[in-house]
N, C-alpha and C positions, 0 to 999 in steps of 0.2 A: 792475493786479496788486496782490495782497495778500499778507499772510503765508499761511503754509501752514497747514492745519488742524492743532490742537493735540492731543494725548494727553490722557487725562482729567488733571485736575490741581486742586490746592486752592491758593487764594490764601493767601500767608503774609506779604507784606511790600510797602508803597507807600513809595516815596520820591517827594515832590512838590518841584519846584523853579519858582520864578516869579520873573521879573525884570522890572524896569521901568526905562526911561529917561525923565527928566524936565530939561527945559530950564528953569533958573532965571531969574529976572529979572535978575540979575546978570551973566548970559551963562555961567555956569558949569553943569555938567550933574551932578545926583545919579543915580547909577546904584545901583539898591536890588536886592537879591537876598534870596529867603527860601528855606529848605529845612526840611522836615518828614519825618520817618521815622516809620511806625508798623506796628505787626504785628497780624496777625488773630487772635492768641491772647495771654492773659495770662502774665505770668510774674513769678518773684521779682525782687526787687532792692533789697539792702540799703540803698543811699542814698536810695532814694524810698519804700521801703515795699512795692513791688511796683509793676508797670506794668500796667494794665488794657488788654485788647483794644481797639484803636482810638485809645488814649491815645499822643500824641506821646512817643517815645523821644528823638528830635532835634527841636528847633525853633530855629531860629537866624536872624537877619537881618543883613545887613550893607548898608552904604552907602559907595560910592567917589563922592567929590565931584572931577569932572575938569574939564580945561579942553578947549577945542577940539582942542588937539594931544595930547588923551588922556594928559595928565600928570596924576596924581593929586595934588590939592592938600590933601585930608583922607580919611581912612579910619576907619570905625568897624565894631565888630560886637558883637552881642548875643546871648546864648543864653537862651531862654525855659524850654527843656526840654532835659535831657541825663541820660545814665545815672549820672553822678557828680556830687557837688556842686561838685567843683572844677573841672569843666569850663569854667565861665564864665571862670575866670582865664586861659585860654588865649587869651582875646582882648586881652591886654594889649599884645601886639606889633602888632596891626593897625594902629594908627596909624602905625606906623614905614614903611609903605608910601608915605607921602606924599613927592612927588618921583619916583617911578617913573614910567615911561611905559609904557602899554599897547601892545606892539608886539614886535619882535625882542627876545628875551631876557626877556620879561615873567614866563614861568613860572619861569625858573631864578631870578630876582631875588626873586619871592614866596616860594620855596621857601627862599632863604636867610633871609628874615625871619621867616616863620610856618611854615616846615617842620617836620616830625618833632616833636620834643619842644618846639619854640619857639611852638606853636599848636595848633589844632584842625584835624584832617584835613578836616573837612567844611567848615569855613568856609575852609580853603584852597583846596580844590577848587572851592567856589563861586565864589570870587574868581578863581583862574586861569581857569576855564572859562566858566560861564554869566554871570557879571557882566561878565567883560572883553569878552565877544562881544556882550553886550547894549549895552555902551558903543559898541563900534565899530559896531553896526547902527543905534543912536540917532544917533551924533553925525556920522559920515562922510557918509551920504546928505543929512543935514540942511545940512551944510557944503558939499556939493557942489552943492546947490540954489541956493545964493547966488553961487558962482562956476563958470564953465565950464571944463572941462578944456581947456588950451592946445592947438590944433590940432598934430597930429604927434608930440605927447609921448604916451610909452606910459602908458595908464591904470594906477594902482597894483594894480587888482584882477586884472590878467591874471595867469593861472598859480596863483590861490590856490584853485581848487576845480576839480571836474570840468567845470562848466558853463562856467568861464573859461579852459579849457585853450586854448591859442594855436593849436592845430591842429584846434579844435572849431567847430561849426555856429554858436555864439553871438557868438564873436569874428569870425568869418568875415563875419557879417552886420552886426554892430555897429561892429566896428574892421577892416574888411577890409585897411588899411594894416600891421596887426600880426599878420595871419593867417599861420600858419607850415605849413599843412597842404597837401595836394596840392589843386588846383583842377580 
């Protein structure tokens, strides 16, 4: 199944987000994310002397260095394009994310440190969502390859999404001892 047919439309805006997870030689992980916004039209901008169609309005990169337990060891961000000259200054609180763990409470803790006027909305959202999810998708499966799940113990992934619903067919097939649906 695909999306429904669209009405006639005009392309106006593109946001591109790309994230990568890297295992470092020292056993830590670098999780990097970039965000770029572009418009299909030119517009005036006092700080930049205008923004041409296709030129980045926002272009930002972040790197979280984390350990296998998803604890942030270092955090940094850099803004290469923004609507205002002062936007790059909003990254000064990003290093304060060091010590936080990606997991329960992650989003709330990130908001406390770089939320609202303490940071850049785009950097914050990139770190809270795509970068954190990339860390999880990079590290957890890699870590799980090294050690088998103890028999009988409930896998942490159960109940985290539609596919891993404890009453669904994937859990019934893969972990029948944890299946809660009707047979």
